C-alpha positions in Angstrom: 111.9 116.7 89.6 110.3 118.7 92.4 107.4 116.9 94.1 104.0 118.5 93.9 100.8 118.0 95.9 97.8 116.3 94.2 95.2 118.6 92.6 92.4 119.6 94.9 89.9 119.0 92.0 90.1 117.0 88.8 90.5 120.1 86.7 93.1 122.0 88.8 96.6 122.0 87.3 99.6 121.7 89.5 102.0 123.3 87.0 101.8 126.7 88.7 102.3 125.4 92.2 105.7 125.9 93.8 106.4 123.0 96.1 110.0 122.2 97.1 111.1 119.2 99.1 112.5 121.5 101.8 109.0 122.7 102.6 106.8 119.7 101.8 105.7 119.3 105.4 105.1 123.0 106.0 102.0 123.5 108.2 102.0 119.8 109.1 102.2 118.3 112.6 104.0 115.0 113.1 104.5 112.6 116.0 107.5 110.1 116.0 108.0 107.3 118.4 111.4 105.8 119.2 112.7 109.2 118.3 115.9 109.4 120.4 118.2 107.4 118.1 118.6 105.6 114.8 115.8 105.7 112.3 113.5 107.7 114.7 116.0 110.5 115.1 116.7 110.6 111.4 113.0 110.8 110.7 112.6 113.7 113.2 115.5 115.4 111.4 113.9 115.1 108.0 110.5 116.1 109.1 111.9 119.1 110.9 114.1 120.2 108.0 111.1 119.9 105.6 108.8 122.2 107.6 106.9 120.0 110.1 106.3 120.7 113.7 107.3 117.5 115.5 106.5 115.8 118.8 109.2 113.2 119.6 108.5 110.3 122.0 111.0 107.9 123.5 111.6 106.1 126.8 115.3 107.0 126.6 116.5 110.0 128.7 118.7 111.2 125.8 115.6 112.3 124.0 115.9 115.6 125.9 118.8 116.7 123.7 116.7 116.7 120.5 115.5 120.3 120.8 119.1 121.5 120.9 119.7 119.9 117.4 116.2 120.6 116.1 114.8 123.8 117.6 111.0 123.7 118.1 110.7 120.0 118.5 108.6 119.0 121.4 109.9 116.0 123.4 108.0 113.6 125.7 109.4 110.7 127.6 107.1 107.7 127.9 106.7 104.0 127.6 104.7 103.3 124.4 103.3 100.1 125.9 101.2 102.2 128.3 97.9 103.3 126.9 98.2 106.7 128.6 101.5 107.5 126.8 99.7 107.5 123.4 96.9 109.6 124.7 99.2 112.1 126.3 101.4 112.3 123.2 98.6 113.0 120.8 97.0 115.4 123.2 100.4 117.2 123.4 100.5 117.5 119.6 97.0 118.9 119.5 97.5 121.3 122.4 100.9 122.6 121.2 100.4 122.7 117.4 96.7 122.5 116.8 96.3 118.9 115.5 98.0 115.9 114.1 98.7 115.0 110.5 101.5 112.4 110.6 102.3 109.5 112.9 105.5 107.6 112.5 105.2 104.4 114.6 108.9 103.7 114.8 109.6 102.4 118.3 110.4 98.7 118.5 112.3 95.9 120.1 113.8 92.7 118.7 114.9 89.3 120.0 116.8 86.4 118.4 115.9 83.1 120.3 114.9 79.6 119.2 111.2 79.0 119.4 111.7 76.3 122.1 113.6 78.8 124.2 111.2 81.7 123.7 109.4 82.4 127.0 105.9 83.8 127.6 107.6 86.9 128.8 109.7 87.2 125.6 106.5 86.9 123.5 104.5 89.4 125.6 107.3 91.9 125.7 107.8 91.9 121.9 104.1 92.1 121.2 103.6 94.9 123.8 106.2 97.1 122.1 105.9 96.3 118.4 102.2 95.6 118.1 100.3 96.8 121.2 102.1 100.1 121.6 101.9 100.8 117.9 98.1 100.1 118.1 97.7 102.6 120.9 99.4 105.3 119.0 97.6 104.5 115.8 94.2 104.5 117.5 94.8 107.9 119.2 96.3 109.4 116.0 93.4 108.0 114.0 90.9 109.9 116.2 92.9 113.1 115.9 93.3 112.8 112.1 89.6 112.0 111.7 88.8 115.4 113.4 91.5 117.0 111.2 90.0 115.7 108.0 92.8 113.2 107.1 96.4 112.2 107.8 99.1 109.6 107.3 100.2 106.8 109.6 103.5 105.2 108.7 105.2 102.4 110.7 108.7 101.0 110.7 108.3 97.3 110.0 110.6 94.6 108.9 111.2 92.2 106.0 109.9 89.6 108.6 106.5 91.0 107.9 106.5 88.7 104.9 109.2 86.1 105.4 110.3 84.0 108.3 113.3 84.9 110.5 114.9 81.8 112.1 115.0 82.3 115.9 112.6 85.2 115.6 109.2 83.8 116.4 108.1 86.6 118.7 109.7 89.4 116.6 108.4 88.1 113.3 104.9 87.6 114.7 104.9 91.1 116.2 105.9 92.7 112.9 103.4 90.6 111.0 100.7 91.9 113.4 101.8 95.4 112.7 101.5 94.9 109.0 98.0 93.6 109.4 97.1 96.5 111.6 98.3 98.8 108.9 96.0 97.3 106.3 93.0 97.6 108.6 93.8 101.2 109.3 94.1 101.8 105.5 90.7 100.3 104.9 88.9 102.1 107.7 90.8 105.3 107.1 90.3 105.6 103.3 86.9 107.2 103.4 88.3 109.7 106.0 91.4 110.7 104.1 93.7 108.8 106.4 96.4 106.7 104.7 98.4 103.9 106.5 101.5 102.2 105.2 104.4 100.2 106.6 108.1 100.0 105.6 109.4 96.5 105.5 113.0 97.3 106.3 116.0 95.1 105.9 118.8 95.0 108.5 119.8 98.5 109.6 123.1 99.5 111.2 122.0 101.1 114.4 122.3 100.6 118.2 119.0 98.7 118.1 120.5 95.8 120.0 122.5 97.8 122.5 120.4 96.6 125.4 121.9 93.1 125.1 124.9 93.5 122.7 127.7 95.9 123.2 128.7 95.5 119.5 125.3 96.2 118.1 126.4 98.2 115.0 129.2 95.8 114.1 126.9 92.8 114.6 124.2 94.2 112.4 126.7 95.2 109.7 127.8 91.6 109.6 124.5 90.8 107.8 125.6 92.7 104.7 126.0 89.5 102.6 122.4 88.5 103.2 121.3 91.5 101.1 121.8 91.5 97.3 123.1 95.1 97.6 125.9 93.7 99.7 125.4 96.0 102.7 122.9 96.8 105.4 120.8 100.0 105.5 121.8 103.3 107.1 119.1 104.8 109.3 118.6 107.8 107.1 117.7 105.6 104.1 114.8 104.1 106.0 113.8 107.5 107.3 113.6 108.8 103.7 111.1 106.0 102.8 109.0 106.7 105.9 108.9 110.4 105.0 108.0 109.7 101.4 105.1 107.6 102.5 103.9 110.4 104.8 104.2 113.0 102.1 101.8 114.3 99.4 104.1 112.5 96.9 102.5 109.2 98.1 99.0 110.5 98.1 97.6 107.4 96.3 99.6 104.8 98.4 97.8 103.2 101.3 97.6 99.7 102.9 101.1 99.0 101.4 103.9 96.9 102.8 106.8 98.8 101.1 110.1 96.9 101.0 113.2 98.8 101.7 115.3 95.7 102.4 118.3 95.8 100.0 116.7 92.9 98.1 116.8 90.4 101.0 113.2 89.2 100.2 114.1 88.8 96.5 116.5 85.9 97.3 
């Protein structure tokens, strides 16, 4: 069934509106953080393929190759923990494309360490990326979307938004903070037409851990048995959920923690 946008008035029918998935983001401007690899890159690919103009942000130098794969995508290198990065990225979207409709807060870091071995630096680093940086981008996006008359903020969270991860004190706390930020954005944004949601993802097979494990993908894939589906997620599967929540198909969804965890929290 082809998705359709919501009626603009209670009496308007959508039966005559042609709206295909390939064009569902036509005329929309999106900003994606953590865009160079994994879920972020897959999200850029989907948004671009479905008609959005995209600003892609990442600290990794390989970000610069994205326009070769996705013509028209605007890239910006920057550290999301710096307030100025968020301001600069949103300003780039407004200057280049005229506004901002969608923010995908995807950049993040993880850490597995017993609570007694978790240092103040560990805690501050995880909070800076997963909570503080996402807050900066959400705040700046919120301002631009308010001027635009509405928008959608979607964040990549974790099943640890709702359940504990042993040896994950800093990570779980940071993702819990992101979930609560999402709910506040939804409450404040509702009257302004701004929706906010978070995807509570299960384990995803990416190079997310490559900064401290050379076998990142294989290690993450080893958690398959923890999920009732018997496997971990592919990045594109999480990107699909992020894009759904950003789309008109989710027009009445806001303040939600949407599980895309292979059933891991059902156990």
